[in-house]
PyMOL commands that place a pseudoatom at each C-alpha (Angstrom):
pseudoatom trace, name=CA, resn=UNK, resi=1, chain=A, elem=C, hetatm=0, pos=[-2.157, -7.295, 41.474]
pseudoatom trace, name=CA, resn=UNK, resi=2, chain=A, elem=C, hetatm=0, pos=[-2.656, -9.005, 38.100]
pseudoatom trace, name=CA, resn=UNK, resi=3, chain=A, elem=C, hetatm=0, pos=[-6.225, -7.701, 37.990]
pseudoatom trace, name=CA, resn=UNK, resi=4, chain=A, elem=C, hetatm=0, pos=[-5.067, -4.099, 38.549]
pseudoatom trace, name=CA, resn=UNK, resi=5, chain=A, elem=C, hetatm=0, pos=[-2.456, -4.365, 35.790]
pseudoatom trace, name=CA, resn=UNK, resi=6, chain=A, elem=C, hetatm=0, pos=[-5.063, -5.942, 33.490]
pseudoatom trace, name=CA, resn=UNK, resi=7, chain=A, elem=C, hetatm=0, pos=[-7.535, -3.107, 34.197]
pseudoatom trace, name=CA, resn=UNK, resi=8, chain=A, elem=C, hetatm=0, pos=[-4.875, -0.424, 33.625]
pseudoatom trace, name=CA, resn=UNK, resi=9, chain=A, elem=C, hetatm=0, pos=[-3.765, -2.000, 30.337]
pseudoatom trace, name=CA, resn=UNK, resi=10, chain=A, elem=C, hetatm=0, pos=[-7.382, -2.387, 29.219]
pseudoatom trace, name=CA, resn=UNK, resi=11, chain=A, elem=C, hetatm=0, pos=[-8.140, 1.277, 30.006]
pseudoatom trace, name=CA, resn=UNK, resi=12, chain=A, elem=C, hetatm=0, pos=[-5.013, 2.395, 28.158]
pseudoatom trace, name=CA, resn=UNK, resi=13, chain=A, elem=C, hetatm=0, pos=[-5.974, 0.350, 25.088]
pseudoatom trace, name=CA, resn=UNK, resi=14, chain=A, elem=C, hetatm=0, pos=[-9.510, 1.732, 25.134]
pseudoatom trace, name=CA, resn=UNK, resi=15, chain=A, elem=C, hetatm=0, pos=[-8.175, 5.298, 25.422]
pseudoatom trace, name=CA, resn=UNK, resi=16, chain=A, elem=C, hetatm=0, pos=[-5.654, 4.794, 22.622]
pseudoatom trace, name=CA, resn=UNK, resi=17, chain=A, elem=C, hetatm=0, pos=[-8.315, 3.183, 20.424]
pseudoatom trace, name=CA, resn=UNK, resi=18, chain=A, elem=C, hetatm=0, pos=[-10.684, 6.105, 21.015]
pseudoatom trace, name=CA, resn=UNK, resi=19, chain=A, elem=C, hetatm=0, pos=[-7.961, 8.618, 20.166]
pseudoatom trace, name=CA, resn=UNK, resi=20, chain=A, elem=C, hetatm=0, pos=[-7.065, 6.732, 17.009]
pseudoatom trace, name=CA, resn=UNK, resi=21, chain=A, elem=C, hetatm=0, pos=[-10.704, 6.494, 15.950]
pseudoatom trace, name=CA, resn=UNK, resi=22, chain=A, elem=C, hetatm=0, pos=[-11.198, 10.226, 16.557]
pseudoatom trace, name=CA, resn=UNK, resi=23, chain=A, elem=C, hetatm=0, pos=[-8.086, 11.101, 14.540]
pseudoatom trace, name=CA, resn=UNK, resi=24, chain=A, elem=C, hetatm=0, pos=[-9.181, 8.934, 11.624]
pseudoatom trace, name=CA, resn=UNK, resi=25, chain=A, elem=C, hetatm=0, pos=[-12.713, 10.260, 11.463]
pseudoatom trace, name=CA, resn=UNK, resi=26, chain=A, elem=C, hetatm=0, pos=[-12.166, 13.956, 12.162]
pseudoatom trace, name=CA, resn=UNK, resi=27, chain=A, elem=C, hetatm=0, pos=[-13.691, 16.224, 9.543]
pseudoatom trace, name=CA, resn=UNK, resi=28, chain=A, elem=C, hetatm=0, pos=[-11.130, 17.899, 7.299]
pseudoatom trace, name=CA, resn=UNK, resi=29, chain=A, elem=C, hetatm=0, pos=[-11.552, 20.928, 5.018]
pseudoatom trace, name=CA, resn=UNK, resi=30, chain=A, elem=C, hetatm=0, pos=[-10.721, 20.731, 1.315]
pseudoatom trace, name=CA, resn=UNK, resi=31, chain=A, elem=C, hetatm=0, pos=[-10.144, 23.837, -0.816]
pseudoatom trace, name=CA, resn=UNK, resi=32, chain=A, elem=C, hetatm=0, pos=[-11.233, 23.769, -4.446]
pseudoatom trace, name=CA, resn=UNK, resi=33, chain=A, elem=C, hetatm=0, pos=[-10.402, 26.611, -6.857]
pseudoatom trace, name=CA, resn=UNK, resi=34, chain=A, elem=C, hetatm=0, pos=[-12.599, 27.497, -9.801]
pseudoatom trace, name=CA, resn=UNK, resi=35, chain=A, elem=C, hetatm=0, pos=[-9.327, 27.899, -11.715]
pseudoatom trace, name=CA, resn=UNK, resi=36, chain=A, elem=C, hetatm=0, pos=[-5.640, 28.230, -10.907]
pseudoatom trace, name=CA, resn=UNK, resi=37, chain=A, elem=C, hetatm=0, pos=[-4.727, 29.905, -14.232]
pseudoatom trace, name=CA, resn=UNK, resi=38, chain=A, elem=C, hetatm=0, pos=[-5.825, 33.379, -15.325]
pseudoatom trace, name=CA, resn=UNK, resi=39, chain=A, elem=C, hetatm=0, pos=[-4.748, 34.634, -18.745]
pseudoatom trace, name=CA, resn=UNK, resi=40, chain=A, elem=C, hetatm=0, pos=[-5.590, 38.310, -19.169]
pseudoatom trace, name=CA, resn=UNK, resi=41, chain=A, elem=C, hetatm=0, pos=[-4.491, 38.182, -22.802]
pseudoatom trace, name=CA, resn=UNK, resi=42, chain=A, elem=C, hetatm=0, pos=[-3.174, 41.309, -24.485]
pseudoatom trace, name=CA, resn=UNK, resi=43, chain=A, elem=C, hetatm=0, pos=[-3.679, 44.509, -22.507]
pseudoatom trace, name=CA, resn=UNK, resi=44, chain=A, elem=C, hetatm=0, pos=[-2.487, 48.077, -22.963]
pseudoatom trace, name=CA, resn=UNK, resi=45, chain=A, elem=C, hetatm=0, pos=[0.146, 49.528, -20.644]
pseudoatom trace, name=CA, resn=UNK, resi=46, chain=A, elem=C, hetatm=0, pos=[-1.594, 51.461, -17.892]
pseudoatom trace, name=CA, resn=UNK, resi=47, chain=A, elem=C, hetatm=0, pos=[-4.708, 49.300, -17.986]
pseudoatom trace, name=CA, resn=UNK, resi=48, chain=A, elem=C, hetatm=0, pos=[-6.231, 47.896, -14.774]
pseudoatom trace, name=CA, resn=UNK, resi=49, chain=A, elem=C, hetatm=0, pos=[-7.891, 44.478, -15.079]
pseudoatom trace, name=CA, resn=UNK, resi=50, chain=A, elem=C, hetatm=0, pos=[-10.035, 42.728, -12.473]
pseudoatom trace, name=CA, resn=UNK, resi=51, chain=A, elem=C, hetatm=0, pos=[-10.991, 39.059, -12.305]
pseudoatom trace, name=CA, resn=UNK, resi=52, chain=A, elem=C, hetatm=0, pos=[-12.869, 36.984, -9.729]
pseudoatom trace, name=CA, resn=UNK, resi=53, chain=A, elem=C, hetatm=0, pos=[-12.141, 33.380, -8.775]
pseudoatom trace, name=CA, resn=UNK, resi=54, chain=A, elem=C, hetatm=0, pos=[-14.509, 31.274, -6.677]
pseudoatom trace, name=CA, resn=UNK, resi=55, chain=A, elem=C, hetatm=0, pos=[-13.091, 29.163, -3.818]
pseudoatom trace, name=CA, resn=UNK, resi=56, chain=A, elem=C, hetatm=0, pos=[-15.186, 26.326, -2.399]
pseudoatom trace, name=CA, resn=UNK, resi=57, chain=A, elem=C, hetatm=0, pos=[-14.834, 24.134, 0.668]
pseudoatom trace, name=CA, resn=UNK, resi=58, chain=A, elem=C, hetatm=0, pos=[-15.477, 20.605, -0.614]
pseudoatom trace, name=CA, resn=UNK, resi=59, chain=A, elem=C, hetatm=0, pos=[-14.403, 19.015, 2.668]
pseudoatom trace, name=CA, resn=UNK, resi=60, chain=A, elem=C, hetatm=0, pos=[-16.251, 17.973, 5.805]
pseudoatom trace, name=CA, resn=UNK, resi=61, chain=A, elem=C, hetatm=0, pos=[-14.735, 20.515, 8.225]
pseudoatom trace, name=CA, resn=UNK, resi=62, chain=A, elem=C, hetatm=0, pos=[-14.531, 24.324, 8.276]
pseudoatom trace, name=CA, resn=UNK, resi=63, chain=A, elem=C, hetatm=0, pos=[-11.992, 25.816, 5.846]
pseudoatom trace, name=CA, resn=UNK, resi=64, chain=A, elem=C, hetatm=0, pos=[-9.953, 28.726, 7.183]
pseudoatom trace, name=CA, resn=UNK, resi=65, chain=A, elem=C, hetatm=0, pos=[-8.211, 31.068, 4.755]
pseudoatom trace, name=CA, resn=UNK, resi=66, chain=A, elem=C, hetatm=0, pos=[-5.185, 32.067, 6.803]
pseudoatom trace, name=CA, resn=UNK, resi=67, chain=A, elem=C, hetatm=0, pos=[-3.713, 34.594, 4.373]
pseudoatom trace, name=CA, resn=UNK, resi=68, chain=A, elem=C, hetatm=0, pos=[-3.790, 35.846, 0.801]
pseudoatom trace, name=CA, resn=UNK, resi=69, chain=A, elem=C, hetatm=0, pos=[-0.678, 37.406, -0.738]
pseudoatom trace, name=CA, resn=UNK, resi=70, chain=A, elem=C, hetatm=0, pos=[0.688, 38.196, -4.185]
pseudoatom trace, name=CA, resn=UNK, resi=71, chain=A, elem=C, hetatm=0, pos=[4.092, 38.008, -5.837]
pseudoatom trace, name=CA, resn=UNK, resi=72, chain=A, elem=C, hetatm=0, pos=[4.114, 41.707, -6.737]
pseudoatom trace, name=CA, resn=UNK, resi=73, chain=A, elem=C, hetatm=0, pos=[2.582, 44.998, -5.616]
pseudoatom trace, name=CA, resn=UNK, resi=74, chain=A, elem=C, hetatm=0, pos=[0.979, 45.447, -9.035]
pseudoatom trace, name=CA, resn=UNK, resi=75, chain=A, elem=C, hetatm=0, pos=[-1.405, 42.613, -8.171]
pseudoatom trace, name=CA, resn=UNK, resi=76, chain=A, elem=C, hetatm=0, pos=[-3.835, 42.655, -5.257]
pseudoatom trace, name=CA, resn=UNK, resi=77, chain=A, elem=C, hetatm=0, pos=[-6.267, 40.017, -4.045]
pseudoatom trace, name=CA, resn=UNK, resi=78, chain=A, elem=C, hetatm=0, pos=[-8.973, 40.036, -1.387]
pseudoatom trace, name=CA, resn=UNK, resi=79, chain=A, elem=C, hetatm=0, pos=[-11.631, 37.607, -0.185]
pseudoatom trace, name=CA, resn=UNK, resi=80, chain=A, elem=C, hetatm=0, pos=[-15.217, 38.288, 0.789]
pseudoatom trace, name=CA, resn=UNK, resi=81, chain=A, elem=C, hetatm=0, pos=[-15.056, 35.536, 3.482]
pseudoatom trace, name=CA, resn=UNK, resi=82, chain=A, elem=C, hetatm=0, pos=[-12.217, 33.802, 5.327]
pseudoatom trace, name=CA, resn=UNK, resi=83, chain=A, elem=C, hetatm=0, pos=[-14.104, 30.949, 7.000]
pseudoatom trace, name=CA, resn=UNK, resi=84, chain=A, elem=C, hetatm=0, pos=[-16.049, 28.538, 4.817]
pseudoatom trace, name=CA, resn=UNK, resi=85, chain=A, elem=C, hetatm=0, pos=[-18.248, 25.794, 6.203]
pseudoatom trace, name=CA, resn=UNK, resi=86, chain=A, elem=C, hetatm=0, pos=[-18.568, 22.574, 4.167]
pseudoatom trace, name=CA, resn=UNK, resi=87, chain=A, elem=C, hetatm=0, pos=[-20.139, 23.368, 0.795]
pseudoatom trace, name=CA, resn=UNK, resi=88, chain=A, elem=C, hetatm=0, pos=[-19.735, 27.144, 1.127]
pseudoatom trace, name=CA, resn=UNK, resi=89, chain=A, elem=C, hetatm=0, pos=[-17.912, 29.354, -1.389]
pseudoatom trace, name=CA, resn=UNK, resi=90, chain=A, elem=C, hetatm=0, pos=[-16.122, 32.686, -1.301]
pseudoatom trace, name=CA, resn=UNK, resi=91, chain=A, elem=C, hetatm=0, pos=[-15.117, 35.105, -4.026]
pseudoatom trace, name=CA, resn=UNK, resi=92, chain=A, elem=C, hetatm=0, pos=[-11.452, 36.038, -4.464]
pseudoatom trace, name=CA, resn=UNK, resi=93, chain=A, elem=C, hetatm=0, pos=[-11.245, 39.436, -6.158]
pseudoatom trace, name=CA, resn=UNK, resi=94, chain=A, elem=C, hetatm=0, pos=[-7.992, 39.897, -8.107]
pseudoatom trace, name=CA, resn=UNK, resi=95, chain=A, elem=C, hetatm=0, pos=[-6.793, 43.229, -9.509]
pseudoatom trace, name=CA, resn=UNK, resi=96, chain=A, elem=C, hetatm=0, pos=[-3.793, 43.672, -11.816]
pseudoatom trace, name=CA, resn=UNK, resi=97, chain=A, elem=C, hetatm=0, pos=[-2.539, 47.235, -12.438]
pseudoatom trace, name=CA, resn=UNK, resi=98, chain=A, elem=C, hetatm=0, pos=[-0.101, 47.333, -15.362]
pseudoatom trace, name=CA, resn=UNK, resi=99, chain=A, elem=C, hetatm=0, pos=[0.858, 50.934, -14.485]
pseudoatom trace, name=CA, resn=UNK, resi=100, chain=A, elem=C, hetatm=0, pos=[2.076, 50.038, -10.984]
pseudoatom trace, name=CA, resn=UNK, resi=101, chain=A, elem=C, hetatm=0, pos=[5.710, 49.924, -12.084]
pseudoatom trace, name=CA, resn=UNK, resi=102, chain=A, elem=C, hetatm=0, pos=[7.677, 52.972, -13.140]
pseudoatom trace, name=CA, resn=UNK, resi=103, chain=A, elem=C, hetatm=0, pos=[9.392, 51.044, -15.931]
pseudoatom trace, name=CA, resn=UNK, resi=104, chain=A, elem=C, hetatm=0, pos=[8.559, 49.963, -19.424]
pseudoatom trace, name=CA, resn=UNK, resi=105, chain=A, elem=C, hetatm=0, pos=[5.657, 47.605, -18.860]
pseudoatom trace, name=CA, resn=UNK, resi=106, chain=A, elem=C, hetatm=0, pos=[5.942, 46.056, -22.276]
pseudoatom trace, name=CA, resn=UNK, resi=107, chain=A, elem=C, hetatm=0, pos=[5.995, 42.276, -22.636]
pseudoatom trace, name=CA, resn=UNK, resi=108, chain=A, elem=C, hetatm=0, pos=[4.898, 39.134, -20.872]
pseudoatom trace, name=CA, resn=UNK, resi=109, chain=A, elem=C, hetatm=0, pos=[3.868, 39.398, -17.239]
pseudoatom trace, name=CA, resn=UNK, resi=110, chain=A, elem=C, hetatm=0, pos=[3.689, 36.462, -14.817]
pseudoatom trace, name=CA, resn=UNK, resi=111, chain=A, elem=C, hetatm=0, pos=[2.266, 37.012, -11.324]
pseudoatom trace, name=CA, resn=UNK, resi=112, chain=A, elem=C, hetatm=0, pos=[1.063, 34.697, -8.586]
pseudoatom trace, name=CA, resn=UNK, resi=113, chain=A, elem=C, hetatm=0, pos=[-1.576, 34.794, -5.863]
pseudoatom trace, name=CA, resn=UNK, resi=114, chain=A, elem=C, hetatm=0, pos=[-0.819, 32.647, -2.796]
pseudoatom trace, name=CA, resn=UNK, resi=115, chain=A, elem=C, hetatm=0, pos=[-3.629, 31.383, -0.562]
pseudoatom trace, name=CA, resn=UNK, resi=116, chain=A, elem=C, hetatm=0, pos=[-2.682, 29.792, 2.778]
pseudoatom trace, name=CA, resn=UNK, resi=117, chain=A, elem=C, hetatm=0, pos=[-5.333, 27.502, 4.301]
pseudoatom trace, name=CA, resn=UNK, resi=118, chain=A, elem=C, hetatm=0, pos=[-5.904, 24.942, 7.029]
pseudoatom trace, name=CA, resn=UNK, resi=119, chain=A, elem=C, hetatm=0, pos=[-6.509, 22.241, 4.384]
pseudoatom trace, name=CA, resn=UNK, resi=120, chain=A, elem=C, hetatm=0, pos=[-4.047, 19.530, 5.500]
pseudoatom trace, name=CA, resn=UNK, resi=121, chain=A, elem=C, hetatm=0, pos=[-3.566, 18.295, 1.926]
pseudoatom trace, name=CA, resn=UNK, resi=122, chain=A, elem=C, hetatm=0, pos=[-3.173, 21.776, 0.374]
pseudoatom trace, name=CA, resn=UNK, resi=123, chain=A, elem=C, hetatm=0, pos=[-1.828, 24.200, 2.970]
pseudoatom trace, name=CA, resn=UNK, resi=124, chain=A, elem=C, hetatm=0, pos=[-1.070, 26.646, 0.150]
pseudoatom trace, name=CA, resn=UNK, resi=125, chain=A, elem=C, hetatm=0, pos=[-2.657, 26.965, -3.277]
pseudoatom trace, name=CA, resn=UNK, resi=126, chain=A, elem=C, hetatm=0, pos=[-1.354, 29.220, -6.039]
pseudoatom trace, name=CA, resn=UNK, resi=127, chain=A, elem=C, hetatm=0, pos=[-3.177, 31.037, -8.815]
pseudoatom trace, name=CA, resn=UNK, resi=128, chain=A, elem=C, hetatm=0, pos=[-1.008, 31.993, -11.799]
pseudoatom trace, name=CA, resn=UNK, resi=129, chain=A, elem=C, hetatm=0, pos=[-1.840, 35.214, -13.643]
pseudoatom trace, name=CA, resn=UNK, resi=130, chain=A, elem=C, hetatm=0, pos=[-0.376, 36.048, -17.058]
pseudoatom trace, name=CA, resn=UNK, resi=131, chain=A, elem=C, hetatm=0, pos=[-0.762, 38.962, -19.474]
pseudoatom trace, name=CA, resn=UNK, resi=132, chain=A, elem=C, hetatm=0, pos=[0.895, 40.420, -22.549]
pseudoatom trace, name=CA, resn=UNK, resi=133, chain=A, elem=C, hetatm=0, pos=[1.323, 44.127, -21.896]
pseudoatom trace, name=CA, resn=UNK, resi=134, chain=A, elem=C, hetatm=0, pos=[1.831, 46.372, -24.915]
pseudoatom trace, name=CA, resn=UNK, resi=135, chain=A, elem=C, hetatm=0, pos=[2.766, 50.041, -24.973]
pseudoatom trace, name=CA, resn=UNK, resi=136, chain=A, elem=C, hetatm=0, pos=[-0.392, 51.924, -26.019]
pseudoatom trace, name=CA, resn=UNK, resi=137, chain=A, elem=C, hetatm=0, pos=[1.691, 54.631, -27.753]
pseudoatom trace, name=CA, resn=UNK, resi=138, chain=A, elem=C, hetatm=0, pos=[3.003, 52.046, -30.260]
pseudoatom trace, name=CA, resn=UNK, resi=139, chain=A, elem=C, hetatm=0, pos=[-0.511, 51.340, -31.617]
for i in range(1, 139): cmd.bond("trace and resi %d" % i, "trace and resi %d" % (i + 1))
show_as sticks, trace
zoom trace
């Protein structure tokens, strides 16, 4: 009976050790942004500006981009790839349309782009976009 208990305990310890080793050594993705700040500077009301930001997987496992969203309908963002193997990059294409609102678009604008990923250390990264919009008729 003691031998059976010893064998069962030994097998359980081996199984738990294997699971722990697997958990500690599993390959994880790591998102890296080219930049998280975009300053469009001074732009005229009604102007459409586009910028690209490169995303790179600097981790050891595949990076999944789960979603891309923006803080306002005047800003759109799309990716050319949503799965990145280690070392691969994708281009995030950002478009800001200062005429998207039917209000005076004069002044400072602050928008955000949210990127949800499977990176366990950064499940969401944010890119901040700023601009100073001026009424073209005032110039």
